[in-house]
N, C-alpha and C positions, 0 to 999 in steps of 0.2 A: 872364278872366271865365268863370265856371262856367255851363255850359249846363243848363237845367232840362229833365228828361226828361218827355215827355208820357206819360200812362198808356196802356198798350196796350189797344186795344178788343177785347173778346172777341166772337167771331161770335155772332150771334143764333141762337136755336133754329131759325128758319126757314132760316137759311143753312147749318146743319150738315147733313151728309149721313150718315145712319145706315142700316145694313142692317137689314131687318126681323128681329126676333128670332124664332127658332122657338118659343120659350117663349110668346110673345105669341099665337101662332096656336093653341096647345094649348087644349083645353077646360078650364075651371076645374073643380076637384074640388068635390063637394058639401061643405058645411060639416062634416058629420059625418065625412068622410074626411080632412079636413085636420088634421094634428097640431098641438097647441099649441106655441108657440115654446119655452117652458121645457122641454118634454119632449124636443124634438129638439136643443136647443142643447148639452146636456151629456151625455145618455145615451140609450140606445135605448128601454128600456121601464121603467116604474115597477114592473113585476112582479118584477124581479130585486133591487130595492133593500131591501125589508124584511128579507131573510135575511142581509144583509151585516154584517160585524163593524164596519167603519169606512166613513165616507162622506166625500166631498170636501165643501167648503163649499157648492158649488152644489147637490149632491145633498141635503145636510142642509137647505138652504133650501127646496128643492122638497118634501121630505117634511114639514117642519114648517109650511110656509106663511109662514115669516118671510123677510125679505130677506137677501141676502148681506151687505149693508152692516151690518145689525144684528148678524149673527153675527160678522163681523170685529170690530165694536166691542166686543161682549161678550168675545171672545177677548183683545182688547187690554187691557181692564180686569181680566181674570182671572176673570170669572164663568162662562166656558165653557172647559173644558180641551180641549186638542187635542194631537196628535202632529205633529211636524215631520219629514217624510221628504224630504230634499233641499230643494227649494224649495216643496214641497207641504205643505199643512196637511190633516190627516185628523182627523175627529171620530169617536170611537168611539161605538157605539150606547149603551154604558153612560153615557158623559159627556153625550151628548145627552139621554138619559132623566133624568139627574140635573139637568141645566140646566132642562129643561122642568118637572120637579116643583118645583124651587126657585122659578121664576117664577109657577107656578100657585098656590102657597100664600101 
């Protein structure tokens, strides 16, 4: 006869012992000093991006204001040209300008 296992009960939050986080004690930064998530997730500053020859998909999404998913979909159907370097996709500034001018008209 097979024995049925009872589900394991997870400890309640009140039963868990956690050390206080030093980050929790720090004072929050004012909203103007907090960087936007998109800016810090992929690159340091947007000041260095306009002069570049090619952009990653995340950088191109940040510059254009379009989503990464939309850019990947446009690359998949052939509307947005890109370069493949290893596993990485790079979108040249010329290809990005051409794509934007095509969808604007």
